[in-house]
LUMPALUM-623607 format. One line per 3 residues: number of its first residue (from 0); their letters; for each residue y, z, x of C-alpha. Coordinates in Angstrom, 3 decimals, always signed. Layout:
N
NUM = a = Y Z X ~ ...
//
This chain:
378
0 = man = -135.949 -153.313 +33.620 ~ -134.890 -154.223 +37.634 ~ -131.722 -156.476 +36.990
3 = rtd = -130.568 -154.103 +33.546 ~ -127.713 -151.921 +34.709 ~ -128.211 -148.475 +35.692
6 = paa = -127.666 -146.520 +31.916 ~ -125.684 -143.934 +34.053 ~ -123.576 -146.777 +35.094
9 = ksi = -119.908 -146.903 +33.418 ~ -117.847 -149.784 +32.275 ~ -114.798 -151.552 +34.252
12 = rgt = -112.392 -153.376 +32.444 ~ -114.479 -153.134 +29.371 ~ -117.490 -155.159 +31.038
15 = npq = -120.716 -155.006 +31.813 ~ -120.419 -154.273 +36.044 ~ -122.528 -157.692 +36.488
18 = nlv = -121.019 -159.479 +33.979 ~ -117.831 -159.088 +36.500 ~ -120.051 -161.948 +38.103
21 = eki = -119.773 -165.650 +36.330 ~ -123.521 -166.019 +34.353 ~ -124.611 -169.017 +36.382
24 = lrs = -124.246 -167.165 +39.785 ~ -125.891 -164.072 +38.253 ~ -128.494 -165.778 +36.800
27 = kiy = -129.744 -167.406 +40.233 ~ -128.929 -163.820 +42.082 ~ -131.978 -163.236 +40.173
30 = qnt = -133.981 -166.001 +40.619 ~ -133.295 -165.271 +44.277 ~ -135.944 -164.750 +46.749
33 = ywk = -133.804 -161.805 +48.763 ~ -132.758 -160.328 +45.297 ~ -136.713 -160.580 +44.059
36 = eqc = -138.547 -158.697 +47.665 ~ -135.196 -156.432 +49.583 ~ -133.150 -155.575 +46.477
39 = fgl = -135.656 -154.196 +43.984 ~ -135.348 -150.450 +43.966 ~ -132.537 -149.718 +45.859
42 = tae = -130.121 -146.451 +45.827 ~ -126.929 -146.097 +46.982 ~ -128.830 -144.022 +49.882
45 = tlv = -130.973 -146.568 +50.678 ~ -128.138 -150.225 +50.705 ~ -126.884 -148.714 +53.512
48 = dka = -129.838 -150.211 +55.576 ~ -129.685 -153.073 +53.901 ~ -125.707 -153.623 +54.558
51 = mel = -126.296 -152.218 +57.986 ~ -129.003 -155.624 +58.562 ~ -126.155 -158.376 +56.900
54 = dhl = -125.078 -160.502 +59.665 ~ -122.751 -163.211 +57.254 ~ -120.590 -163.104 +54.492
57 = ggt = -120.139 -166.019 +51.433 ~ -120.444 -166.732 +47.883 ~ -123.342 -169.454 +47.485
60 = ygg = -124.404 -172.652 +49.702 ~ -127.191 -175.701 +50.100 ~ -127.326 -178.630 +47.000
63 = nrk = -128.993 -175.576 +44.755 ~ -126.370 -173.293 +46.218 ~ -128.331 -170.513 +46.422
66 = ptp = -126.597 -166.608 +47.062 ~ -126.380 -165.331 +50.318 ~ -127.580 -161.611 +51.367
69 = fmc = -123.970 -160.522 +51.307 ~ -124.019 -161.799 +47.024 ~ -127.207 -160.767 +46.828
72 = lvm = -125.851 -156.879 +47.925 ~ -122.623 -156.710 +46.224 ~ -125.013 -157.672 +42.486
75 = kml = -126.844 -154.642 +43.529 ~ -123.914 -152.810 +43.726 ~ -122.573 -153.149 +40.226
78 = qiq = -125.676 -152.601 +39.127 ~ -126.455 -149.232 +40.246 ~ -122.089 -148.183 +40.744
81 = pek = -122.064 -145.976 +43.870 ~ -119.710 -143.753 +43.864 ~ -115.661 -144.151 +44.284
84 = eiv = -116.796 -141.714 +47.815 ~ -119.646 -143.335 +48.509 ~ -117.378 -147.048 +48.992
87 = ief = -114.818 -145.563 +50.641 ~ -116.613 -144.304 +53.209 ~ -118.004 -147.918 +53.433
90 = ikn = -114.328 -149.003 +54.084 ~ -113.405 -146.666 +56.911 ~ -116.780 -147.270 +58.396
93 = edy = -115.888 -148.804 +62.051 ~ -119.439 -149.005 +63.584 ~ -120.824 -152.399 +61.346
96 = kyv = -118.108 -154.589 +59.971 ~ -120.342 -156.255 +57.285 ~ -120.574 -152.681 +55.301
99 = ril = -116.663 -152.377 +55.478 ~ -116.218 -156.100 +54.470 ~ -119.373 -154.970 +51.369
102 = gaf = -117.631 -151.797 +50.587 ~ -114.040 -153.823 +50.511 ~ -115.166 -156.671 +47.909
105 = ylr = -116.473 -153.408 +45.660 ~ -113.521 -152.179 +45.238 ~ -111.828 -155.375 +45.270
108 = ltg = -113.526 -156.123 +41.760 ~ -114.117 -152.701 +40.130 ~ -110.763 -150.356 +42.236
111 = sdi = -107.878 -149.892 +40.314 ~ -104.588 -151.500 +41.479 ~ -103.613 -148.460 +43.619
114 = dvy = -107.254 -147.832 +44.948 ~ -106.924 -151.700 +45.796 ~ -103.625 -151.796 +47.854
117 = ryl = -104.631 -148.056 +49.451 ~ -107.533 -148.632 +50.981 ~ -107.439 -152.813 +52.360
120 = epl = -103.960 -152.861 +52.848 ~ -105.696 -150.409 +56.192 ~ -107.798 -152.846 +57.403
123 = ynd = -105.688 -155.541 +57.714 ~ -105.124 -153.882 +61.397 ~ -108.901 -154.664 +61.805
126 = yrk = -109.159 -158.416 +63.923 ~ -112.751 -158.611 +64.378 ~ -114.432 -161.562 +64.616
129 = lrr = -116.958 -162.861 +61.023 ~ -119.400 -165.391 +60.268 ~ -118.666 -166.941 +57.766
132 = klp = -121.269 -169.345 +55.947 ~ -119.672 -172.582 +53.792 ~ -121.120 -174.110 +50.669
135 = dgq = -122.622 -177.319 +53.119 ~ -124.641 -174.133 +54.979 ~ -122.816 -174.751 +58.116
138 = ftl = -121.141 -171.122 +59.266 ~ -116.755 -170.721 +60.266 ~ -115.902 -168.400 +62.101
141 = thv = -112.712 -165.668 +60.620 ~ -111.952 -162.246 +60.816 ~ -111.007 -159.248 +58.957
144 = dev = -107.794 -158.951 +57.848 ~ -107.889 -162.946 +56.529 ~ -111.164 -161.877 +54.705
147 = ide = -108.324 -158.807 +53.587 ~ -105.265 -161.450 +53.028 ~ -108.196 -163.912 +50.528
150 = llt = -108.889 -159.982 +48.741 ~ -105.325 -159.444 +48.056 ~ -103.650 -162.432 +48.061
153 = tdy = -105.701 -164.924 +45.763 ~ -107.491 -165.180 +42.444 ~ -111.329 -166.245 +44.341
156 = scd = -113.055 -165.537 +46.876 ~ -117.087 -166.130 +47.387 ~ -117.682 -168.202 +44.128
159 = ial = -116.442 -164.994 +42.526 ~ -113.676 -164.792 +40.046 ~ -111.300 -161.899 +41.323
162 = prv = -109.628 -159.216 +38.717 ~ -106.107 -159.534 +38.242 ~ -103.855 -157.281 +40.389
165 = kkr = -100.296 -156.469 +39.745 ~ -97.833 -157.045 +42.184 ~ -96.686 -154.026 +45.072
168 = wtl = -93.267 -153.874 +44.661 ~ -93.795 -153.162 +40.608 ~ -96.155 -150.988 +42.006
171 = esl = -93.941 -149.443 +43.757 ~ -90.624 -150.332 +41.392 ~ -92.662 -147.629 +39.077
174 = dsl = -93.316 -144.930 +42.185 ~ -97.154 -145.812 +41.574 ~ -97.675 -146.567 +45.935
177 = epr = -95.243 -146.180 +48.523 ~ -93.854 -149.093 +50.416 ~ -96.395 -150.907 +53.155
180 = rsa = -95.705 -149.311 +56.868 ~ -96.915 -151.285 +59.861 ~ -99.084 -149.809 +62.234
183 = lee = -96.600 -151.536 +65.448 ~ -93.507 -149.956 +63.563 ~ -93.988 -146.455 +65.235
186 = dfe = -94.199 -148.499 +68.953 ~ -91.053 -150.291 +68.218 ~ -89.195 -147.014 +67.383
189 = eee = -91.074 -144.958 +70.751 ~ -89.304 -148.723 +72.832 ~ -86.421 -148.046 +70.963
192 = eke = -86.026 -144.799 +71.936 ~ -87.121 -145.457 +75.656 ~ -84.206 -148.303 +75.888
195 = dnd = -81.410 -146.407 +74.736 ~ -82.342 -143.188 +77.034 ~ -82.052 -146.234 +79.932
198 = qpv = -78.551 -147.937 +79.144 ~ -75.299 -146.155 +79.887 ~ -73.332 -144.498 +76.668
201 = dei = -70.661 -147.592 +76.846 ~ -73.336 -150.171 +76.492 ~ -74.928 -148.639 +73.951
204 = edr = -71.775 -147.661 +71.764 ~ -70.992 -151.937 +71.992 ~ -74.679 -152.344 +70.525
207 = aye = -74.907 -150.453 +68.531 ~ -73.889 -152.983 +65.162 ~ -75.970 -155.545 +66.576
210 = kdy = -79.090 -152.508 +67.099 ~ -78.051 -151.738 +63.196 ~ -77.820 -155.195 +62.071
213 = yrg = -81.374 -155.767 +63.207 ~ -83.302 -152.809 +62.189 ~ -80.945 -153.752 +58.399
216 = rsp = -78.835 -151.290 +58.683 ~ -75.255 -152.272 +58.413 ~ -73.964 -152.945 +54.576
219 = tre = -74.230 -156.270 +55.113 ~ -77.330 -156.475 +55.899 ~ -78.686 -154.944 +53.240
222 = rdr = -76.350 -156.166 +50.489 ~ -78.552 -159.858 +52.124 ~ -81.926 -157.637 +52.085
225 = drr = -80.503 -156.139 +48.605 ~ -80.529 -159.730 +47.360 ~ -83.445 -160.949 +48.778
228 = rds = -85.273 -158.437 +46.909 ~ -83.568 -159.324 +43.741 ~ -84.234 -163.087 +44.226
231 = hry = -87.805 -162.558 +44.891 ~ -88.288 -160.099 +42.280 ~ -86.553 -162.704 +39.276
234 = rdr = -88.541 -165.111 +40.498 ~ -91.725 -163.584 +39.849 ~ -90.302 -162.587 +36.482
237 = dyd = -89.285 -165.538 +35.991 ~ -92.834 -166.424 +37.408 ~ -94.258 -164.027 +35.320
240 = rdy = -92.632 -165.500 +32.048 ~ -93.584 -168.751 +32.154 ~ -97.299 -167.433 +32.535
243 = drd = -96.282 -165.853 +28.918 ~ -94.808 -169.130 +27.751 ~ -97.021 -171.317 +29.006
246 = rgr = -99.852 -168.633 +27.590 ~ -97.966 -169.000 +24.342 ~ -98.140 -172.251 +24.305
249 = grd = -101.783 -172.710 +25.184 ~ -102.678 -170.262 +21.756 ~ -100.028 -172.744 +19.191
252 = rdr = -101.936 -175.137 +21.169 ~ -105.767 -173.799 +20.494 ~ -104.294 -173.152 +17.058
255 = dre = -103.044 -176.242 +16.007 ~ -106.292 -178.013 +17.092 ~ -107.876 -175.222 +14.930
258 = rer = -106.320 -176.205 +12.199 ~ -106.763 -180.089 +12.863 ~ -110.853 -179.377 +13.152
261 = dry = -110.833 -177.971 +9.793 ~ -109.131 -180.493 +8.137 ~ -111.015 -182.425 +9.530
264 = rlr = -113.974 -180.386 +9.043 ~ -112.833 -180.328 +4.579 ~ -112.065 -184.360 +5.096
267 = dek = -115.424 -185.046 +5.973 ~ -117.809 -182.280 +3.324 ~ -115.143 -184.219 +0.354
270 = dyg = -116.257 -187.266 +2.371 ~ -119.500 -186.509 +2.433 ~ -120.120 -185.360 -1.125
273 = rer = -118.782 -188.503 -2.558 ~ -121.559 -189.999 -0.499 ~ -123.622 -187.155 -2.018
276 = egr = -123.175 -187.553 -5.598 ~ -123.027 -191.150 -5.223 ~ -126.547 -191.183 -4.006
279 = ere = -127.232 -189.370 -6.568 ~ -126.084 -190.858 -9.428 ~ -127.427 -194.988 -8.004
282 = rre = -131.152 -192.628 -7.643 ~ -130.024 -191.313 -11.817 ~ -129.076 -194.846 -13.082
285 = rdr = -132.230 -196.301 -10.253 ~ -134.889 -193.970 -12.637 ~ -133.136 -194.771 -15.624
288 = drg = -133.770 -197.784 -15.026 ~ -137.537 -197.422 -13.964 ~ -138.057 -195.656 -17.234
291 = rrr = -136.049 -198.403 -19.895 ~ -139.125 -201.249 -17.716 ~ -142.007 -198.667 -18.055
294 = shs = -141.179 -197.775 -21.881 ~ -140.963 -201.737 -22.684 ~ -144.107 -202.264 -20.170
297 = rsr = -145.637 -198.768 -22.479 ~ -144.682 -201.183 -25.425 ~ -145.758 -204.240 -24.735
300 = srs = -148.174 -202.918 -23.763 ~ -149.343 -200.801 -27.217 ~ -148.452 -204.064 -29.277
303 = rdr = -151.193 -206.219 -27.229 ~ -153.655 -203.826 -28.255 ~ -152.378 -203.747 -31.429
306 = keh = -152.869 -207.323 -31.882 ~ -156.051 -207.367 -30.172 ~ -157.438 -204.564 -32.056
309 = dgg = -156.138 -206.137 -35.432 ~ -158.178 -209.200 -34.660 ~ -160.701 -206.833 -33.936
312 = dyr = -161.308 -205.670 -37.647 ~ -160.555 -209.313 -39.047 ~ -163.074 -211.192 -36.289
315 = krh = -165.853 -208.230 -37.533 ~ -164.790 -208.124 -41.851 ~ -164.683 -212.131 -41.246
318 = ars = -168.596 -211.391 -39.824 ~ -169.841 -209.636 -41.962 ~ -169.001 -211.872 -44.601
321 = svs = -169.614 -214.979 -43.952 ~ -173.886 -215.766 -42.675 ~ -175.001 -218.502 -40.611
324 = prr = -177.041 -221.043 -41.693 ~ -179.821 -220.402 -39.047 ~ -180.121 -216.430 -40.270
327 = hgd = -179.791 -217.932 -44.534 ~ -182.264 -219.979 -44.023 ~ -184.289 -217.716 -42.501
330 = gle = -183.297 -215.084 -44.985 ~ -181.851 -212.470 -42.171 ~ -178.521 -211.030 -42.798
333 = dge = -176.652 -209.812 -39.916 ~ -176.136 -205.883 -41.883 ~ -179.825 -206.046 -41.941
336 = pkk = -181.725 -203.889 -39.274 ~ -183.164 -203.650 -35.845 ~ -186.254 -202.496 -37.088
339 = kke = -186.502 -204.933 -40.350 ~ -186.138 -207.827 -37.608 ~ -188.586 -206.737 -35.365
342 = kke = -191.016 -206.484 -37.372 ~ -190.194 -210.093 -38.976 ~ -190.244 -211.065 -35.227
345 = kke = -193.928 -209.641 -34.884 ~ -194.974 -211.195 -38.298 ~ -194.008 -214.599 -36.813
348 = kkd = -195.263 -214.644 -33.876 ~ -198.786 -213.322 -35.667 ~ -198.496 -215.914 -37.675
351 = dgt = -198.070 -218.479 -34.634 ~ -201.399 -217.724 -33.669 ~ -200.586 -216.814 -30.014
354 = dhp = -202.061 -213.604 -29.890 ~ -205.333 -214.474 -31.063 ~ -208.314 -213.007 -29.007
357 = dpe = -209.221 -215.723 -27.157 ~ -207.171 -216.903 -24.640 ~ -207.684 -220.874 -25.210
360 = iae = -207.076 -220.344 -28.734 ~ -203.788 -218.202 -28.260 ~ -202.679 -221.242 -25.718
363 = ank = -203.132 -223.993 -27.485 ~ -201.457 -222.151 -30.301 ~ -197.564 -221.908 -27.654
366 = lra = -198.488 -226.004 -27.450 ~ -198.224 -226.040 -31.112 ~ -195.581 -223.495 -31.736
369 = alg = -193.827 -225.415 -29.492 ~ -194.507 -229.487 -30.709 ~ -193.503 -227.515 -34.265
372 = lkp = -196.905 -227.961 -35.731 ~ -199.004 -225.267 -37.375 ~ -201.587 -222.843 -35.514
375 = lkv = -205.744 -223.202 -35.180 ~ -206.831 -220.853 -37.276 ~ -210.654 -219.931 -36.644
//
């Protein structure tokens, strides 16, 4: 919630005002201690007190690129979006130079081209000293007019990419902006008038041509000035044309790059499809071979079982038909039930005499049975 833009804020240049600051710098500001402790809950009225406490300006510094308090207050102004009158009062403040620089920087980010030239160019006459923090953490000396010139002529300041503004001569040609007048022009005119009043009339007539020439009133001087202006204008037009041409070439290059990327992507997809089909074909062949081996082994096991089954039936039938000589002599057959066998075995034991009540006779009968003799009968 503390990092969100004011819901009543308007979009600037078609985007959220906070997006004018790069995302990396914006995330560093959100994580900074000064932002969390000093900038929380600030409004357009209470922000002035924090701006009056500034003692230097700058973007980021140190190895981990910490943002300065100046950068945090700029971010807070983008978040709450103060009214234009408050920003203008910041710029017109002559007592606190850092408040003036803060308002000028915010107006350069959010203001229109006409407002930028109208309110920032008068600050060229402010020559007060400023402390600026360098990226290595050290301080350097600069001036207000140098900072204003940097804001008006460069595209990057305090680690922030500044929005592009139109050239001044373009706005003058469209009658949107009046020609810039130097603050010393009135002083020069007063001095010239005093010199003219002190000098005699003859010297004034003799030097009229030279004064007119140096002041830019002679036809040749005006012609030369017009030529230089036209050359600068054509140079700027050529620069804009070259810039547009480079942009068009860049777009064509990007388009060709996208086409090449799409072509390689389609080729890779085709190769991948072929590889996938080959893998599926190999998998189907392996499955088919595995099924064949399984069916072959299953048929072999079935034939083996069938042979064993047939052989068992044959052995059973042969066993039923044949009678062992020992059993034939005993008068027993395989087909006799078990009960009859047990009865016969009991009779044989009784005939042996081993179940005699007298233990001595029973032991003697066992010995006689082992020797193949007849049992004792008592």
